[in-house]
N, C-alpha and C positions, 0 to 999 in steps of 0.2 A: 558157376556162380561167377557174377558179373563184377568183375575188380575194377573201378575206376582206375587207380594208377596201373594196373598192367595194361589196361585198355590203352592209357595215354602214352605208355611205353612203346607199346607195340604200333601205334598210330608213328610214333618217332620215328622208329623204326624204319615203316615204310616208306615214309618220306626219304629218309637217308635212302634205303635203298633203291629209290627211283633215281634222286640224284646221281648216285654212282652208276646207275644203268644195269644197275644188278637185278634184271626183271624175274630170274629164277628165284629169287629173295623175296622179292615184292609179292610174287603170286603165293608163295607159302603164309607170309603174313596175312598178306587179305584173306587168305582162307582160315588161319586161326583167330582173326577178328571178328569173321563170319560166324565160324562154331562159338565166340565167346557171348554171343547174342547182343555186342555193343553197337551201337549205331554209327553207320558209315560215314566218315566225312564225305564231303563233293569230290576230294581226291582220290578217295577209295571207289566210291561210284563209279566216277569217270573211268579208273581204271580196270573195274570191273567188265562196265559196258564195253571197254576195248578189247578185251581178253573174249569177251563174248562176241563180238564181231569178226574177230580173227578166227575163231571156230568157226564160225558160218561161212565165212569166206572158203578155208578150207573144204569145210562139207560141199560148197557149190563148186568149188574147181575138183571134186573127185567126181560129182554128177556129172558136169560138162564134158570130164574126160571119157567116163563110161558112156554115155550119150554117144559122144563123138566114134568114139570106136564101134557103138551097135550101129550107128548111121555105115559108118566106111564097110563094114561087113556085111550090111542089108545091100549096100549099092553093088558092091562086088558081087552079090549073091545075084542080083539083076541083070549083069552086065556078062555072067556067066551063062546064062539062061539064052 
């Protein structure tokens, strides 16, 4: 059920969490806001995009490390031959 007062309150709590630097709480509130079906504010959209970019960045770093290890292993094998 889409309750405008509850949605407003969540948005206010979200903003307060960001001001305090409580990223974990802000993330939880963002998830609640999204599940409620409420329209996201520009700040909530920006934070959502920031979280997504951080996830992409972590995945990119993991892939880079894996490929670097594979390259090192392959070059070691070539040197041994």
